[in-house]
N, C-alpha and C positions, 0 to 999 in steps of 0.2 A: 093595505086592506085586502082581505081575501074572503072567498066564499067557500064554505065547506059543506059537502053533501056526505051521506054515509059511505059513498064509494070513491069520491075524488075531491080534490081541492082546486079552486080556480084563483089564480093570483095574476094581477096585471103585470105585464112585461113591458111597461112603457119606455124603458131604456132602449128597447129595440126599435119601436115605432108606436104610433098611436093605434089603439084598437087591437093590440096583441096581448094574449093571455097565455099563461102557462097552466095547463090542466094536468095535474099529477095524481097518480094513484098512491104513490109514496115518494120518498126523496130521490129515488133512482129511476122510476118509471113514469113517463109523462110525455106530453106532446104540446107543441105550441099551436095556438088557435088564433087566426087573424081574420078580422073583418076587412075584406078587400072589395071596396065599392058596394056591390049588391049581393055578395056571397061570403059565407064563412069558409075558410080553408084551413086544413090541418097541415102543419109543417113539422118536419122531423128535426130541423136544425135552424139556428138563427140565420144561416145563409139562405135557406129556403124561404124564410119570411119575405125576403126581398126578391126572390126569383119565382114565386108561384105558390106551390102547395097543392094539396088535393082537395077538390070540392067536397064540402061537408053538408052545407045547407044554404038556402037563400037567406038574406038578411032579415026577413020577417020572422024567422025562427029565433027565439030568445037565446041568450048566452048559455043558459044551463042545458037546454036541449042540444045546441050546437056542440057544447063541451062533451056531452054524453056520446054523441056520434063520433067526435074527434078521438076520444079516448078509446072507443071501440076499434077504430082504425089503427090508432097509434100503438096499441098493445100487441098487435099482430104484425111484427116487422116484415114478414113475408108478404102479407097483403099490401102493406104500405109500399114496399119495394115494387111489387107487381103494378100497383096503381101508378106509381111514379114512372115506371118504364112505359106503361100504356100512354100516359100523358105525354111523355117525351116523343114517342112514336107518332102520336097524333099531331104534335107540333111540327115534327119534321115533315110529315105528309102535307100539312097545310102550307109550310114554307116552300116546299117544292112546287106547289101550284103557282107561286108568284115569281120564282126565280127567272123564268124565261122572259117575263115582261120587264123585269129590272135589267137583265143582261142586254136585251134589245135596246132599251132606252139609254143605258150607259154607253153603248158604242155608237149612239147617234141614229140608229134605225128608228123610224117613226112607227106609230101605231098602225094597225091594219083596220080596214073598214068593218070587219066582222066582230070586233071586240066590243064588249060592253063599255059604257061610259066610265065605269070605275077602272077597268083594265086600261082603257085609252089614257085616262088621267095618270095612272101609275107609270106607263111607258114615257109619257111626256115629262113627268116629275123626275123620273130616273135620269133623264137626259138633260136636266136643267141645272145650271150652276147659278148660285145666288150672287148678288153683288159683292159679298164678302169673299167670294172665291170658293166657297164650300159647295159640294153637291147638295141639291135640295133634299134628298133623302137622308142626309146627315141629321136633319131635324129630328127624325124618328129615333135616332140613336142618342140624341142629347137629353131626351126626357124619358122618365119611367112610364110604364103603362098607366099608373094612377095619375101621373101628371098630364099625360095625353088625354085621359078621360076628363080631367078637370078643365083642360083647355077646350075640349068639345062641349062640356057643360056651359062654359062661358060663351062660346059661340052660339049655342042654343038660346041662352038667356038674352044675348044681344040681338038675336034675329038677323036676317039677311041685311036689314037696314043698317046694322051696326058694323058689319065686317065684310059682307059680300059685295053689296052694291057700291060702297065707296071705292073699292079696288077696281071693279069692273068699269065704272064710269070715270076713273082717273085717266088723264092724258098720259100716254106712254112717254117715258123719258128718253 
């Protein structure tokens, strides 16, 4: 099943993942469009479908409008390349903000009193080994971003009574 406008065609690319579409101007020029949680993303390759993509629109924008925006980006390879580079640079900058907390926790140095509760938690978590022998932060590497988001949604749905308080009130082993 596909949808055709005068300027492009939209076809599901469900063999890649749910909510992925191929938006093509012709048989040779097109872009992949993916609904990722609450945003539409343009992807230049199947590999990028799983690694991110460029923000196109919020999910409240319909598929046709998101496709129009994606094709406008996708047909200008220099713009798409520039946006990918900017996105990568932003991710590297964001990652650098956290590395010293992770390094400090990994070597066993504790948190400092001036850190926020989130930073404190990260230092503690980075220095924690689970009962299975793996570092606790390995958990983040085991799940994709969308899986982590689904886990967080489940935690919200359960509320603190379902996941937080049972752990806090449990007797330490």
